[in-house]
N, C-alpha and C positions, 0 to 999 in steps of 0.2 A: 804216728805221721803228724808233723807239725806243717802241713803246705805253706807254700807260699800263694799269696791270695793280691792280683793286682787286675785292674781294668783291662780288657782284652783291645789288643790292637790290630790293625789291618793284618799285619802278619802272621799274628797270632790264630786267625782264622782256619788255617788248615791243619791246625792241632785241635779247634773248637770242634769243627766239622763231626768228624767221627762220633763226639760227644753227643751233640744236637740229635745226630742220625739215632744213637742209642735211645735218647730222652722218647723222641717221636716213637722209635719202636715200641718201647716199655707203656706208652700210654695210648699209641692208635694202633698199633697193630704193623706197621710199615712207615716208612720215612719220604721224606719227600728228596728231592736231588739234591746234589751239592750247590749247583748254581742258584736253584729257589732257597737253599737255607744260607748260601752267602751272601744273597740280596734281602733277605729279611734280616739276617745279623748286622749287616751292616750299619744299617739305623742304631745300632746300640755301642757302637765305637764312639769313645770320648774325644772330644766333645759332643756330646749331642743331645737335643732338646727332646728326645724320645724316651731316653734312659741308659742304663750304662749295662754292660755286659763284664762280669768278673769271670777270671779264670783261676784254676786253682792247679798247681803244680806239685809233684811230690819233692819231698826233702830230703831223696835218694841219691841226689847229685846229679841225676840224669836229667832233671827238669819234664819230666812227662805229664802231661796232663790228665788229671785225675777227676776233675770236676767244674762246673759252672753253676752260674746264678745269674739270671737276667733280672734287672729292674728297670720299672717300668715307673716314669714320673708321672703322676696321675693325681687329682683332686677328690676330696670328699666336699660333697654338698651339703651333709650333717654338720660338720667340723667347719665347713667354710675353709677350708685349708689344704694344702699339699698334704701329700702321703706319697709311699712309696710302694709300688705292687712287687713283690719278688714273684714275677708271674713263673719262671721256671728255676727248678733245683736240680741238679743232677749229678750225683757222682758214680763214677764207672764202676762195676764189679769187683775190681782188685781194689778200690779205694774204700769201698764200702765197711763201716765201723771203726773206721781208723781215725776220727775226729776231722776227716775233710767238710763234711755237710754242716758240721757245728762249726768252723773255722767262716765258712761261707757265710753264713746267718749271721754271725758276728761283724762280718765285713759289711755285709747287708745293712747292718744295725747302724754301724758307725757311719757309713754313707749317709742314712737315713736321718741320722743325729747332725751331722754336718751340714745338709742341707735346709737344715730348721723344719723337718719335717715332722707331725706329729705321733704319723703311724707309720710301722711297715707289717704291710698285711702278705698272706698267700696262703694257697689253696693245696690240696692234697685229693685225691680218689679216697671214698670213703674206706675201701679195702685195703688202703695203703698202710697198713699197721706198724710196719718198719720206719718209714718217715714219721708216721705219728709220735712213734716213742723218741725218735730225735727232738720232735717240737717241742714235745711235752716236756723235755728238761729245761726249758725256756720260761719265762715270765709271759710267755705267749698264751693269750686267752682264746679259746675257740669259741667260734662264735654258733649263730643258730639259724643266719641265714642260709636259705635255699638258692641254688644257682639254677638260672632258666638259660636256654640256648635254643636262637630261632636259625634255622638255615635259611638262607637269604639267594641261594645262587650253589649252583651244581660247578665246584672249582675242582 
């Protein structure tokens, strides 16, 4: 599969919402409402200072949405430069193993280079070996940082 990768538009959100809910169920066990997710994702429709939502559509002529990557524009105090955080990467079950994830990472790397940012970073769950096998095909370096999370409210 050679998916078509493009920045998501407002009109694309109807196709992204089921994928995003699938992503939330994969990592959190449940999804937020479509209204909450739409409000959240709208901030990543280009052009926007927060980031960019990329949508992958299949190449079978029907243009079904099969995956997405959500990029956050952020900064590194260590390098004193901008870097891009690929905060979310998700491929629907029927698109996994077909090159969609690879194409999304390549598109994210191209956007990172185009912004003049030095690094594209991302995380995955420790037990998500399928994703890790994909990531290991790139010349990405696995870091040794620990992530901590402090819950500050009941939402």
